GUDOMI-405355 format. One record per residue (C-alpha): x, y, z; residue in three letters. Coordinates in Angstrom, 2 decimals, decimal comma. Example, Ala and Ser with C-alpha at 12.3 -4.5 7.8 and 13.67 -1.06 7.14 Angstrom:
<nodes>
((12,30 -4,50 7,80) ALA)
((13,67 -1,06 7,14) SER)
</nodes>
This chain:
<nodes>
((68,28 117,60 60,72) UNK)
((67,90 114,21 62,42) UNK)
((69,90 113,82 65,59) UNK)
((72,15 110,73 65,86) UNK)
((70,70 107,92 67,96) UNK)
((72,80 106,14 70,56) UNK)
((71,76 102,66 71,70) UNK)
((72,73 101,64 75,25) UNK)
((72,59 98,16 76,80) UNK)
((73,52 97,79 80,48) UNK)
((71,75 95,90 83,26) UNK)
((72,66 98,58 85,83) UNK)
((69,82 101,11 85,97) UNK)
((71,97 103,87 87,47) UNK)
((74,49 103,59 84,63) UNK)
((71,70 103,67 82,03) UNK)
((70,29 106,81 83,67) UNK)
((73,61 108,63 83,87) UNK)
((74,56 107,79 80,28) UNK)
((71,12 108,69 78,94) UNK)
((71,22 112,09 80,65) UNK)
((74,81 112,86 79,58) UNK)
((74,25 111,85 75,95) UNK)
((70,90 113,67 75,86) UNK)
((72,54 116,89 77,09) UNK)
((75,19 116,43 74,39) UNK)
((72,46 116,56 71,73) UNK)
((71,90 112,87 70,95) UNK)
((68,75 110,78 70,93) UNK)
((69,13 107,85 73,31) UNK)
((67,48 104,44 73,64) UNK)
((68,51 102,35 76,64) UNK)
((67,77 98,76 77,64) UNK)
((68,82 96,23 80,26) UNK)
((69,00 93,26 77,89) UNK)
((71,19 92,14 75,00) UNK)
((68,10 90,75 73,23) UNK)
((66,48 94,18 73,01) UNK)
((69,69 95,75 71,73) UNK)
((69,92 93,05 69,08) UNK)
((66,31 93,70 67,98) UNK)
((67,00 97,41 67,61) UNK)
((70,10 96,67 65,53) UNK)
((68,16 94,22 63,33) UNK)
((65,52 96,90 62,77) UNK)
((68,21 99,31 61,54) UNK)
((68,03 101,65 64,51) UNK)
((70,93 103,54 66,04) UNK)
((74,07 105,26 64,80) UNK)
((76,29 104,02 67,66) UNK)
((75,77 101,10 70,05) UNK)
((77,17 101,01 73,59) UNK)
((77,03 97,69 75,41) UNK)
((78,18 96,25 78,70) UNK)
((79,94 92,86 78,66) UNK)
((78,11 91,02 81,43) UNK)
((74,39 91,05 80,66) UNK)
((71,67 88,85 82,19) UNK)
((70,77 87,15 78,90) UNK)
((73,98 87,24 76,82) UNK)
((77,62 88,29 76,91) UNK)
((77,94 91,64 75,16) UNK)
((81,15 90,54 73,44) UNK)
((79,23 87,78 71,65) UNK)
((76,94 90,38 70,11) UNK)
((79,73 92,21 68,29) UNK)
((80,45 89,66 65,50) UNK)
((76,71 89,27 64,87) UNK)
((76,27 93,05 64,64) UNK)
((79,21 93,31 62,26) UNK)
((77,69 90,67 59,99) UNK)
((74,40 92,50 59,46) UNK)
((75,50 96,12 60,08) UNK)
((79,26 96,43 59,65) UNK)
((78,99 100,22 59,54) UNK)
((77,56 100,45 63,10) UNK)
((80,26 101,34 65,67) UNK)
((80,02 99,27 68,87) UNK)
((81,57 100,67 72,05) UNK)
((82,17 98,12 74,81) UNK)
((82,22 99,04 78,51) UNK)
((83,08 96,60 81,24) UNK)
((83,83 96,33 84,94) UNK)
((85,84 93,20 84,06) UNK)
((88,77 95,42 83,20) UNK)
((91,36 92,79 82,30) UNK)
((93,72 92,44 79,38) UNK)
((91,67 89,55 77,99) UNK)
((88,49 91,68 77,94) UNK)
((90,25 94,53 76,14) UNK)
((91,78 92,18 73,55) UNK)
((88,56 90,25 72,94) UNK)
((86,58 93,46 72,51) UNK)
((89,07 94,77 69,96) UNK)
((89,52 91,52 68,08) UNK)
((85,79 90,93 67,80) UNK)
((85,40 94,30 66,13) UNK)
((84,55 96,81 68,87) UNK)
((85,18 100,41 67,93) UNK)
((86,52 101,18 71,41) UNK)
((86,77 99,58 74,84) UNK)
((86,12 101,59 78,03) UNK)
((86,83 100,02 81,42) UNK)
((84,48 101,00 84,22) UNK)
((84,56 103,43 85,90) UNK)
((85,24 105,96 83,15) UNK)
((84,82 109,71 82,76) UNK)
((81,70 110,83 80,92) UNK)
((83,89 113,20 78,95) UNK)
((85,89 110,24 77,65) UNK)
((82,70 108,46 76,57) UNK)
((81,37 111,54 74,78) UNK)
((84,69 111,94 72,96) UNK)
((84,59 108,30 71,82) UNK)
((80,97 108,63 70,64) UNK)
((81,86 111,77 68,68) UNK)
((84,83 110,00 67,09) UNK)
((82,71 106,94 66,26) UNK)
((80,18 109,08 64,42) UNK)
((82,90 110,79 62,36) UNK)
((85,25 107,90 61,65) UNK)
((84,28 105,33 59,00) UNK)
((84,24 101,70 60,14) UNK)
((86,24 99,07 58,27) UNK)
((83,85 96,68 56,57) UNK)
((86,12 93,64 56,61) UNK)
((85,63 90,57 58,75) UNK)
((86,83 90,98 62,33) UNK)
((89,96 88,99 63,22) UNK)
((89,65 85,78 65,18) UNK)
((89,38 86,56 68,89) UNK)
((92,03 85,52 71,36) UNK)
((91,23 82,64 73,64) UNK)
((89,64 83,81 76,91) UNK)
((91,69 83,47 80,05) UNK)
((91,06 83,37 83,78) UNK)
((92,34 86,32 85,85) UNK)
((94,93 84,15 87,63) UNK)
((96,38 83,01 84,29) UNK)
((96,68 86,47 82,78) UNK)
((100,16 87,74 81,91) UNK)
((99,35 91,19 83,31) UNK)
((97,36 92,03 86,44) UNK)
((95,96 95,44 87,33) UNK)
((92,85 97,56 86,98) UNK)
((94,33 101,04 87,46) UNK)
((93,85 103,63 84,69) UNK)
((97,53 103,31 83,76) UNK)
((97,21 99,56 83,22) UNK)
((93,93 99,98 81,35) UNK)
((95,68 102,21 78,86) UNK)
((98,38 99,57 78,37) UNK)
((95,66 96,95 77,80) UNK)
((94,09 99,15 75,13) UNK)
((97,44 99,65 73,39) UNK)
((98,14 95,91 73,41) UNK)
((94,64 95,23 72,07) UNK)
((95,15 97,66 69,19) UNK)
((98,47 96,04 68,30) UNK)
((97,19 92,46 68,08) UNK)
((96,67 92,65 64,32) UNK)
((99,98 94,34 63,52) UNK)
((103,69 93,55 63,52) UNK)
((104,73 97,06 64,50) UNK)
((107,94 97,37 66,49) UNK)
((107,35 98,27 70,14) UNK)
((109,60 99,94 72,72) UNK)
((108,73 99,29 76,39) UNK)
((110,22 101,62 78,98) UNK)
((109,98 100,93 82,69) UNK)
((111,90 100,38 85,89) UNK)
((113,48 97,04 86,77) UNK)
((110,91 94,64 88,15) UNK)
((107,92 96,48 86,67) UNK)
((107,06 93,64 84,27) UNK)
((108,42 94,70 80,88) UNK)
((108,84 91,10 79,71) UNK)
((105,22 90,38 80,69) UNK)
((104,09 93,18 78,38) UNK)
((106,27 91,76 75,61) UNK)
((104,80 88,28 76,14) UNK)
((101,28 89,69 76,08) UNK)
((102,00 91,41 72,75) UNK)
((103,13 88,02 71,44) UNK)
((100,50 85,79 73,06) UNK)
((97,57 87,94 71,89) UNK)
((99,06 88,88 68,51) UNK)
((98,89 87,24 65,12) UNK)
((102,31 85,61 65,63) UNK)
((101,24 83,75 68,79) UNK)
((101,66 80,36 67,04) UNK)
((105,36 81,14 66,58) UNK)
((108,15 81,20 69,19) UNK)
((108,76 83,93 71,76) UNK)
((112,54 84,39 72,08) UNK)
((114,12 86,75 74,63) UNK)
((117,67 88,02 74,97) UNK)
((118,94 90,32 77,72) UNK)
((121,65 92,62 76,37) UNK)
((122,98 93,35 79,85) UNK)
((123,55 89,64 80,55) UNK)
((125,58 88,82 77,41) UNK)
((129,32 89,65 77,11) UNK)
((129,75 92,46 74,59) UNK)
((131,95 90,37 72,31) UNK)
((129,27 87,65 72,06) UNK)
((126,16 89,75 71,44) UNK)
((126,41 89,71 67,63) UNK)
((126,88 85,94 67,63) UNK)
((123,94 85,51 70,00) UNK)
((121,69 87,72 67,89) UNK)
((122,65 86,66 64,37) UNK)
((124,42 83,31 64,86) UNK)
((127,84 82,36 63,55) UNK)
((129,36 79,93 61,08) UNK)
((131,81 77,21 61,93) UNK)
((135,33 78,65 62,02) UNK)
((134,09 82,26 62,18) UNK)
((136,35 82,87 65,18) UNK)
((138,51 80,93 67,59) UNK)
((136,34 78,41 69,40) UNK)
((133,55 78,41 66,80) UNK)
((133,68 74,66 66,20) UNK)
((130,05 74,41 65,05) UNK)
((127,45 76,58 63,40) UNK)
((125,44 78,52 66,00) UNK)
((121,80 79,49 65,40) UNK)
((121,18 83,07 66,55) UNK)
((118,11 84,51 68,23) UNK)
((116,80 86,09 65,03) UNK)
((116,72 82,67 63,39) UNK)
((115,24 81,04 66,50) UNK)
((112,46 83,64 66,55) UNK)
((111,46 83,17 62,89) UNK)
((107,68 83,40 62,61) UNK)
((107,38 84,74 66,15) UNK)
((108,61 87,55 68,39) UNK)
((112,14 88,56 69,36) UNK)
((112,29 90,41 72,68) UNK)
((115,40 92,57 73,04) UNK)
((115,57 93,33 76,76) UNK)
((117,77 96,12 78,14) UNK)
((118,39 97,43 74,64) UNK)
((120,21 100,44 76,14) UNK)
((123,12 98,13 77,01) UNK)
((123,69 97,02 73,42) UNK)
((127,25 97,86 72,23) UNK)
((127,66 100,25 69,25) UNK)
((128,79 97,63 66,73) UNK)
((125,74 95,47 67,44) UNK)
((123,51 98,56 67,19) UNK)
((124,79 99,11 63,65) UNK)
((123,98 95,54 62,60) UNK)
((120,55 95,66 64,24) UNK)
((119,76 98,90 62,43) UNK)
((120,57 97,20 59,11) UNK)
((118,19 94,36 59,93) UNK)
((115,39 96,80 60,70) UNK)
((116,10 98,80 57,54) UNK)
((116,77 96,01 55,05) UNK)
((114,82 93,14 56,63) UNK)
((117,78 90,76 56,36) UNK)
((121,03 89,85 58,11) UNK)
((124,08 87,61 57,79) UNK)
((125,58 85,36 60,43) UNK)
((129,00 86,16 61,87) UNK)
((131,40 84,71 59,31) UNK)
((128,58 84,10 56,83) UNK)
((127,98 85,59 53,39) UNK)
((124,47 84,47 52,50) UNK)
((121,78 86,99 53,54) UNK)
((118,98 85,55 55,68) UNK)
((115,53 87,10 55,59) UNK)
((114,46 88,35 59,03) UNK)
((111,02 87,08 60,00) UNK)
((110,51 88,16 63,61) UNK)
((108,47 90,90 65,21) UNK)
((110,77 93,10 67,34) UNK)
((109,83 94,19 70,85) UNK)
((112,53 96,07 72,77) UNK)
((112,67 97,20 76,40) UNK)
((114,86 99,30 78,65) UNK)
((114,92 100,89 82,08) UNK)
((117,32 103,58 80,85) UNK)
((116,69 106,98 79,28) UNK)
((117,62 106,30 75,66) UNK)
((117,39 109,96 74,69) UNK)
((120,06 110,76 77,28) UNK)
((122,18 107,92 75,89) UNK)
((121,75 109,42 72,41) UNK)
((122,96 112,80 73,66) UNK)
((126,01 111,17 75,22) UNK)
((126,77 109,24 72,03) UNK)
((126,10 105,80 73,55) UNK)
((123,00 104,97 71,49) UNK)
((122,26 105,55 67,80) UNK)
((119,49 108,04 67,17) UNK)
((118,44 106,35 63,92) UNK)
((118,15 103,00 65,73) UNK)
((116,06 104,60 68,46) UNK)
((113,50 105,85 65,94) UNK)
((113,39 102,43 64,25) UNK)
((112,67 100,77 67,60) UNK)
((110,41 103,43 69,09) UNK)
((107,60 103,03 66,55) UNK)
((105,06 102,33 69,32) UNK)
((106,31 103,43 72,74) UNK)
((104,78 101,90 75,87) UNK)
((105,63 103,32 79,28) UNK)
((105,10 100,75 82,02) UNK)
((104,48 102,68 85,26) UNK)
((106,26 101,66 88,47) UNK)
((104,12 100,01 91,12) UNK)
((104,19 103,10 93,36) UNK)
((102,26 104,98 90,64) UNK)
((99,43 102,44 90,63) UNK)
((98,77 101,57 94,31) UNK)
((95,19 100,53 93,50) UNK)
((96,65 97,47 91,74) UNK)
((98,58 96,27 94,81) UNK)
((95,68 94,41 96,53) UNK)
((94,72 92,47 93,37) UNK)
((98,39 91,69 92,67) UNK)
((98,95 90,53 96,26) UNK)
((95,92 88,24 96,07) UNK)
((97,08 86,93 92,71) UNK)
((100,49 86,02 94,17) UNK)
((98,84 84,38 97,20) UNK)
((96,71 82,26 94,87) UNK)
((99,78 81,40 92,82) UNK)
((101,75 80,39 95,93) UNK)
((98,89 78,17 97,13) UNK)
((98,62 76,52 93,70) UNK)
((102,32 75,70 93,97) UNK)
((101,78 73,89 97,27) UNK)
((102,46 76,62 99,84) UNK)
((99,99 77,06 102,73) UNK)
((96,87 79,15 102,10) UNK)
((97,13 82,67 103,52) UNK)
((95,00 85,79 103,70) UNK)
((96,05 89,40 104,25) UNK)
((93,99 91,46 106,67) UNK)
((92,75 94,95 105,82) UNK)
((95,37 96,88 107,82) UNK)
((98,22 94,87 106,31) UNK)
((96,82 95,39 102,83) UNK)
((96,71 99,14 103,48) UNK)
((100,36 98,99 104,53) UNK)
((101,24 97,15 101,31) UNK)
((99,46 99,83 99,29) UNK)
((101,31 102,65 101,10) UNK)
((104,76 101,12 100,61) UNK)
((106,84 102,54 97,72) UNK)
((108,10 99,23 96,23) UNK)
((111,52 100,17 94,83) UNK)
((111,71 96,65 93,35) UNK)
((108,23 97,02 91,82) UNK)
((106,05 93,97 91,07) UNK)
((109,00 91,58 91,37) UNK)
((109,63 92,77 94,95) UNK)
((105,93 92,39 95,84) UNK)
((105,84 88,85 94,46) UNK)
((108,98 87,86 96,36) UNK)
((107,55 89,29 99,60) UNK)
((104,22 87,47 99,22) UNK)
((105,95 84,16 98,47) UNK)
((108,21 84,63 101,49) UNK)
((105,22 85,36 103,75) UNK)
((103,29 82,38 102,37) UNK)
((106,23 80,07 102,99) UNK)
((107,52 81,29 106,37) UNK)
((104,63 82,83 108,34) UNK)
((102,93 80,09 110,43) UNK)
((99,71 82,07 110,99) UNK)
((96,96 81,77 108,35) UNK)
((96,29 85,53 108,44) UNK)
((99,04 88,02 107,62) UNK)
((98,53 90,97 109,96) UNK)
((99,90 94,48 109,96) UNK)
((102,41 93,67 112,73) UNK)
((103,70 90,61 110,82) UNK)
((104,07 92,64 107,65) UNK)
((105,74 95,56 109,45) UNK)
((108,34 93,26 110,99) UNK)
((109,00 91,60 107,64) UNK)
((109,49 94,94 105,91) UNK)
((111,73 96,18 108,72) UNK)
((113,86 93,02 108,60) UNK)
((114,12 93,31 104,84) UNK)
((115,18 96,96 105,16) UNK)
((117,98 96,00 107,56) UNK)
((119,14 93,22 105,22) UNK)
((119,14 95,57 102,25) UNK)
((120,67 98,58 104,07) UNK)
((124,26 98,26 102,72) UNK)
((123,01 98,08 99,14) UNK)
((120,72 101,05 99,78) UNK)
((123,61 103,16 101,08) UNK)
((125,70 102,17 98,08) UNK)
((123,11 103,40 95,60) UNK)
((121,68 106,34 97,53) UNK)
((122,92 108,94 95,07) UNK)
((121,42 107,01 92,13) UNK)
((118,07 106,18 93,75) UNK)
((116,47 109,31 95,21) UNK)
((113,62 107,28 96,72) UNK)
((115,87 104,91 98,65) UNK)
((116,08 106,97 101,88) UNK)
((112,33 107,58 101,85) UNK)
((111,78 103,86 101,37) UNK)
((113,97 102,89 104,32) UNK)
((112,38 105,54 106,57) UNK)
((108,88 104,38 105,61) UNK)
((109,75 100,80 106,41) UNK)
((111,12 101,78 109,81) UNK)
((108,14 103,99 110,66) UNK)
((105,86 101,09 109,77) UNK)
((107,71 98,95 112,32) UNK)
((107,49 101,73 114,95) UNK)
((103,75 102,10 114,32) UNK)
((103,21 98,39 114,80) UNK)
((105,26 98,36 118,02) UNK)
((103,43 101,39 119,43) UNK)
((100,06 99,89 118,52) UNK)
((100,91 96,68 120,35) UNK)
((102,23 98,51 123,45) UNK)
((99,35 100,98 123,58) UNK)
((101,73 103,95 123,94) UNK)
((100,60 107,25 122,49) UNK)
((102,26 110,61 121,96) UNK)
((105,75 109,16 121,40) UNK)
((105,90 108,38 117,68) UNK)
((107,22 111,75 116,49) UNK)
((109,85 112,02 119,21) UNK)
((111,01 108,41 118,76) UNK)
((111,13 108,55 114,95) UNK)
((112,99 111,87 115,01) UNK)
((115,49 110,54 117,56) UNK)
((116,15 107,41 115,51) UNK)
((116,85 109,54 112,44) UNK)
((118,91 112,18 114,27) UNK)
((121,15 109,74 116,15) UNK)
((122,74 108,01 113,09) UNK)
((122,81 111,33 111,18) UNK)
((124,90 113,03 113,88) UNK)
((127,01 109,95 114,57) UNK)
((127,91 109,46 110,89) UNK)
((128,61 113,19 110,40) UNK)
((130,99 113,15 113,39) UNK)
((132,67 110,07 111,93) UNK)
((133,06 111,90 108,62) UNK)
((134,73 114,87 110,37) UNK)
((136,82 112,56 112,62) UNK)
((135,13 113,98 115,72) UNK)
((135,60 117,63 114,83) UNK)
((132,41 119,17 116,19) UNK)
((132,96 122,57 114,52) UNK)
((133,17 120,94 111,08) UNK)
((130,26 118,59 111,91) UNK)
((128,07 121,52 112,96) UNK)
((128,92 123,30 109,71) UNK)
((128,06 120,23 107,64) UNK)
((124,76 119,75 109,46) UNK)
((123,90 123,46 109,36) UNK)
((123,53 123,55 113,16) UNK)
((124,80 125,89 115,82) UNK)
((127,74 124,31 117,68) UNK)
((125,91 124,56 121,03) UNK)
((122,85 122,89 119,51) UNK)
((125,02 120,07 118,21) UNK)
((126,61 119,59 121,65) UNK)
((123,14 119,44 123,24) UNK)
((121,99 116,79 120,79) UNK)
((125,18 114,76 121,31) UNK)
((124,38 114,69 125,04) UNK)
((120,66 113,89 124,46) UNK)
((121,45 110,93 122,22) UNK)
((124,38 109,72 124,31) UNK)
((126,77 109,81 121,38) UNK)
((130,41 109,22 122,27) UNK)
((132,83 111,54 120,49) UNK)
((136,46 110,69 119,84) UNK)
((138,83 112,77 117,76) UNK)
((140,53 110,62 115,15) UNK)
((144,02 111,31 113,95) UNK)
((145,58 110,37 110,61) UNK)
</nodes>
């Protein structure tokens, strides 16, 4: 029995060696080269059962090889690997006919699984779709090279030739609309309009009119015919943001559109054929809303055909430096002074939890670019900015503490960052733990005493402290105690 042959093209000798050894141990014959020209000659000669190529090669871009390979050997699976792990690379690889796209670095186990699948799965013999236009990193709708973002790029790339309905779930500020725009801009409806509507921003009584339009005289104040978002999005994409806030009556009408493919305007009788790809998004748990009777289960399954979870920024800290640099470049292009972020400050950015996600990071970078006079943003500058922001946001944080379990951790981290910067500048050592603990204990005891109107026995019980211990800490922190009456 003849063993399958795997062709490898990569100009990095170490990568060729590692892949050759791994594939050889897996039972394959391997031929490896550093040039696209050699790979092309092997393909022309009918060699190989699977081809693996890098994108950036010394003599030719590996992506340009794929359409040529498909023309003469459409049955040969081509796996693309690239250190240029951007959305554009993933989409171009898929649209030019690659069997799979693997961003570097990748696990050898993942590569072996893809090779095994390529050998078993028949390749479509049709012509590859037209590739999306290439874009520069700074112009990309999505930025990030973490594994989580790479998976989103691959999903978007696979969806470029379909009109499947997509549900994007992610926290506020994570970039759900950017994902929706990428699905549109790289999809086959990109020549049509992209129309967005935020369900949470529209009064409940107007949502049906906004979505489906209304006829003149349909209700009091309807003096003219109104074109709804479905009609505006004809031939393109309709983005339904915060779908979890859609009222029940509108959910029923939307379900009918998804089932029947047509709708009527408010006050109208003539059915209108729906011609928009639907992308929905929410930061809420729709399954919980279904259990509580606030969201239709049948609508959920119609919308959740392809689910995409957009991770919060704290789950992809490796993306923070590239995002920060992107926002600095964007601010400079808009006329703000050029700035750089030093290594210590960048490490602080990466360690911060970002409750406001990418939107919060962008706002911070723009604020620093506009207001900091120094050309280099240092750790001490950043620490002070984060501390000031924490103070400004403190009332809102207290108001939502029970809903946002990370809020206290976020405020404490911001304050510790400021303490670290102050201690570093003063040269003091051995005081951080004591000072941080004191600054947490003091307001904790003071607010508990305020809650109990100065009753130290009740305060000690709430805190879980011995009464004598509480008295000692009151003296240490210099907390004044007054019994309140009434």
